[in-house]
N, CA and C atoms as a LAMMPS dump frame, in Angstrom:
ITEM: TIMESTEP
0
ITEM: NUMBER OF ATOMS
234
ITEM: BOX BOUNDS ff ff ff
-5.0000000000000000e+02 5.0000000000000000e+02
-5.0000000000000000e+02 5.0000000000000000e+02
-5.0000000000000000e+02 5.0000000000000000e+02
ITEM: ATOMS id mol type element x y z
1 1 1 N 0.914 -1.243 -0.05
2 1 2 C -0.038 0.126 -0.029
3 1 3 C 1.039 1.307 -0.031
4 2 1 N 0.526 2.099 -0.841
5 2 2 C 1.408 3.485 -1.036
6 2 3 C 0.372 4.734 -0.531
7 3 1 N 1.23 5.477 0.027
8 3 2 C 0.437 6.734 0.69
9 3 3 C 0.886 7.984 -0.314
10 4 1 N -0.055 8.645 -0.791
11 4 2 C 0.383 9.853 -1.738
12 4 3 C -0.276 11.094 -1.052
13 5 1 N 0.447 12.05 -0.706
14 5 2 C 0.003 13.232 0.055
15 5 3 C -0.779 14.241 -1.172
16 6 1 N -1.677 14.67 -0.69
17 6 2 C -2.733 15.249 -1.711
18 6 3 C -2.966 16.766 -1.188
19 7 1 N -3.07 16.98 -0.117
20 7 2 C -3.132 18.295 0.755
21 7 3 C -2.349 18.204 1.926
22 8 1 N -1.625 19.346 2.336
23 8 2 C -1.196 19.617 3.671
24 8 3 C 0.586 19.474 3.564
25 9 1 N 1.121 19.885 4.757
26 9 2 C 2.498 19.86 4.617
27 9 3 C 3.117 18.414 4.231
28 10 1 N 4.584 18.572 4.319
29 10 2 C 5.218 17.184 4.137
30 10 3 C 5.055 16.377 5.083
31 11 1 N 5.007 14.954 4.623
32 11 2 C 4.984 14.028 5.465
33 11 3 C 6.044 13.061 5.335
34 12 1 N 6.827 12.552 6.378
35 12 2 C 8.177 11.843 6.215
36 12 3 C 7.793 10.383 5.727
37 13 1 N 8.738 9.648 5.305
38 13 2 C 8.21 8.278 5.078
39 13 3 C 7.757 7.469 6.031
40 14 1 N 8.475 7.764 7.297
41 14 2 C 7.801 7.146 8.647
42 14 3 C 6.351 7.6 8.916
43 15 1 N 6.052 8.733 8.6
44 15 2 C 4.73 9.126 8.829
45 15 3 C 3.721 8.166 7.642
46 16 1 N 4.176 8.4 6.712
47 16 2 C 3.38 7.491 5.621
48 16 3 C 3.311 6.175 5.975
49 17 1 N 4.209 5.625 6.347
50 17 2 C 4.331 4.106 6.703
51 17 3 C 3.269 3.799 7.918
52 18 1 N 3.238 4.736 8.908
53 18 2 C 2.442 4.563 10.117
54 18 3 C 0.955 4.785 9.595
55 19 1 N 0.655 5.747 8.74
56 19 2 C -0.62 5.899 8.261
57 19 3 C -1.314 4.546 7.271
58 20 1 N -0.278 4.233 6.739
59 20 2 C -0.701 3.115 5.955
60 20 3 C -0.998 1.867 6.749
61 21 1 N -0.485 1.676 7.757
62 21 2 C -0.527 0.544 8.808
63 21 3 C -2.023 0.801 9.269
64 22 1 N -2.145 1.869 9.853
65 22 2 C -3.551 2.189 10.64
66 22 3 C -4.411 2.041 9.601
67 23 1 N -4.553 2.611 8.397
68 23 2 C -5.431 2.323 7.4
69 23 3 C -5.602 0.811 6.988
70 24 1 N -4.609 0.218 6.963
71 24 2 C -4.492 -1.104 6.358
72 24 3 C -5.069 -2.054 7.603
73 25 1 N -5.077 -1.795 8.86
74 25 2 C -5.752 -2.529 9.649
75 25 3 C -7.03 -2.164 9.836
76 26 1 N -7.684 -1.247 9.153
77 26 2 C -9.14 -0.775 9.47
78 26 3 C -9.445 0.167 10.731
79 27 1 N -8.355 0.793 11.23
80 27 2 C -8.429 1.542 12.436
81 27 3 C -8.687 2.86 11.962
82 28 1 N -9.053 3.646 12.775
83 28 2 C -9.296 5.11 12.794
84 28 3 C -8.286 6.097 13.565
85 29 1 N -7.386 5.376 14.322
86 29 2 C -6.714 6.167 15.152
87 29 3 C -5.14 5.197 15.651
88 30 1 N -4.091 5.762 15.803
89 30 2 C -2.858 4.794 16.158
90 30 3 C -2.091 5.719 16.752
91 31 1 N -0.939 5.181 17.273
92 31 2 C 0.159 5.959 18.048
93 31 3 C 1.416 5.309 17.978
94 32 1 N 2.5 5.932 17.598
95 32 2 C 3.753 5.319 17.58
96 32 3 C 4.711 6.108 18.418
97 33 1 N 5.363 5.814 19.635
98 33 2 C 5.9 6.613 20.132
99 33 3 C 5.431 7.7 20.925
100 34 1 N 5.747 8.998 20.345
101 34 2 C 5.216 10.421 20.601
102 34 3 C 4.297 10.751 19.487
103 35 1 N 3.981 10.394 18.633
104 35 2 C 2.952 10.981 17.341
105 35 3 C 1.806 10.035 17.456
106 36 1 N 0.423 10.922 17.751
107 36 2 C -0.776 10.294 17.711
108 36 3 C -1.221 10.636 16.255
109 37 1 N -1.778 9.477 15.554
110 37 2 C -2.676 9.984 14.309
111 37 3 C -3.968 9.407 14.259
112 38 1 N -4.698 10.292 13.418
113 38 2 C -6.077 9.823 13.543
114 38 3 C -6.44 9.876 11.889
115 39 1 N -7.147 8.966 11.329
116 39 2 C -7.75 9.213 9.929
117 39 3 C -9.18 9.03 9.641
118 40 1 N -9.628 9.856 8.627
119 40 2 C -11.252 9.65 8.458
120 40 3 C -11.34 9.439 7.071
121 41 1 N -12.16 8.307 6.522
122 41 2 C -12.512 8.263 5.401
123 41 3 C -13.261 9.54 4.654
124 42 1 N -12.689 9.822 3.474
125 42 2 C -13.601 11.249 3.01
126 42 3 C -14.904 10.592 1.983
127 43 1 N -16.232 10.875 2.263
128 43 2 C -17.271 10.554 1.732
129 43 3 C -17.201 10.749 0.251
130 44 1 N -17.532 9.793 -0.737
131 44 2 C -17.706 9.995 -1.907
132 44 3 C -16.316 10.195 -2.618
133 45 1 N -15.209 9.922 -1.998
134 45 2 C -13.839 9.838 -2.485
135 45 3 C -12.928 8.458 -2.154
136 46 1 N -13.468 7.502 -2.908
137 46 2 C -12.882 6.026 -2.67
138 46 3 C -10.861 6.39 -2.594
139 47 1 N -10.83 5.948 -1.336
140 47 2 C -9.186 5.859 -1.38
141 47 3 C -8.454 7.01 -0.615
142 48 1 N -9.54 8.194 -0.231
143 48 2 C -8.915 9.286 0.019
144 48 3 C -9.436 9.465 1.72
145 49 1 N -8.378 9.827 2.497
146 49 2 C -8.554 9.948 3.779
147 49 3 C -8.232 11.322 4.47
148 50 1 N -8.755 11.846 5.492
149 50 2 C -8.24 13.146 6.068
150 50 3 C -7.515 12.589 7.253
151 51 1 N -6.369 13.293 7.59
152 51 2 C -5.501 12.678 8.52
153 51 3 C -5.32 13.763 9.356
154 52 1 N -4.944 13.594 10.739
155 52 2 C -4.512 14.593 11.74
156 52 3 C -3.516 13.761 12.553
157 53 1 N -2.353 14.437 12.624
158 53 2 C -1.371 13.953 13.779
159 53 3 C -1.05 15.057 14.901
160 54 1 N -0.646 14.687 16.017
161 54 2 C -0.356 15.547 17.161
162 54 3 C 0.748 14.84 17.96
163 55 1 N 1.745 15.895 18.233
164 55 2 C 3.06 15.287 18.709
165 55 3 C 3.392 16.405 19.856
166 56 1 N 3.581 15.999 21.214
167 56 2 C 3.953 16.788 22.559
168 56 3 C 5.466 16.998 22.272
169 57 1 N 5.709 18.42 22.272
170 57 2 C 6.986 18.998 22.368
171 57 3 C 7.188 20.07 23.602
172 58 1 N 8.232 20.441 23.447
173 58 2 C 8.6 21.772 24.429
174 58 3 C 9.303 22.914 23.636
175 59 1 N 8.648 23.948 23.937
176 59 2 C 9.402 25.298 23.182
177 59 3 C 10.784 25.683 23.496
178 60 1 N 11.072 26.778 23.279
179 60 2 C 12.665 27.255 23.248
180 60 3 C 12.554 27.702 25.021
181 61 1 N 11.344 27.91 25.553
182 61 2 C 11.495 28.392 26.922
183 61 3 C 11.066 27.174 28.13
184 62 1 N 11.217 25.814 27.489
185 62 2 C 10.917 24.514 28.333
186 62 3 C 9.277 24.304 28.716
187 63 1 N 8.324 25.29 28.019
188 63 2 C 7.045 24.99 28.065
189 63 3 C 6.378 24.128 26.923
190 64 1 N 5.593 23.155 27.676
191 64 2 C 5.118 22.114 26.63
192 64 3 C 3.971 22.802 25.789
193 65 1 N 4.175 22.36 24.673
194 65 2 C 3.368 22.853 23.394
195 65 3 C 2.953 21.42 22.642
196 66 1 N 1.94 21.465 21.857
197 66 2 C 1.524 20.535 20.883
198 66 3 C 1.639 20.836 19.673
199 67 1 N 2.352 20.172 18.821
200 67 2 C 2.541 20.197 17.382
201 67 3 C 1.763 19.652 16.6
202 68 1 N 0.859 20.044 15.823
203 68 2 C -0.067 19.116 14.694
204 68 3 C 0.187 19.557 13.495
205 69 1 N -0.456 18.442 12.719
206 69 2 C -0.762 18.775 11.085
207 69 3 C -1.804 18 10.721
208 70 1 N -2.414 18.479 9.76
209 70 2 C -3.614 18.187 9.139
210 70 3 C -3.264 18.15 7.473
211 71 1 N -4.212 17.169 6.676
212 71 2 C -4.058 17.099 5.303
213 71 3 C -4.975 16.028 4.888
214 72 1 N -4.746 15.703 3.439
215 72 2 C -5.422 14.752 2.873
216 72 3 C -4.628 13.891 2.269
217 73 1 N -4.744 12.467 2.323
218 73 2 C -3.862 11.625 1.717
219 73 3 C -4.633 10.703 0.677
220 74 1 N -3.945 10.074 -0.024
221 74 2 C -4.742 9.123 -1.068
222 74 3 C -4.129 7.647 -0.877
223 75 1 N -4.683 6.635 -0.649
224 75 2 C -3.951 5.192 -0.765
225 75 3 C -4.267 4.425 -2.012
226 76 1 N -2.703 4.232 -2.508
227 76 2 C -2.785 3.523 -3.774
228 76 3 C -2.359 2.137 -3.655
229 77 1 N -3.175 1.408 -3.737
230 77 2 C -2.956 -0.216 -3.761
231 77 3 C -2.172 -0.644 -4.718
232 78 1 N -1.159 -1.787 -4.409
233 78 2 C -0.28 -2.299 -5.5
234 78 3 C -1.029 -2.98 -6.471
């Protein structure tokens, strides 16, 4: 299964692999170490999903912040 980014900022190969595994298992959410992912199928568009990831970090002053990203991906089956 291959993930193609349609809309949103850059996804790393690791992010794509995690999203593919979550979708492949039929889940709507998953987590790998520090990054939590959610995926939602887009109605009327087969193979397209809206994704959202969240990662807790600290800013330059040591305060906790949440970094997150959203977008749309397309699943291309081999």
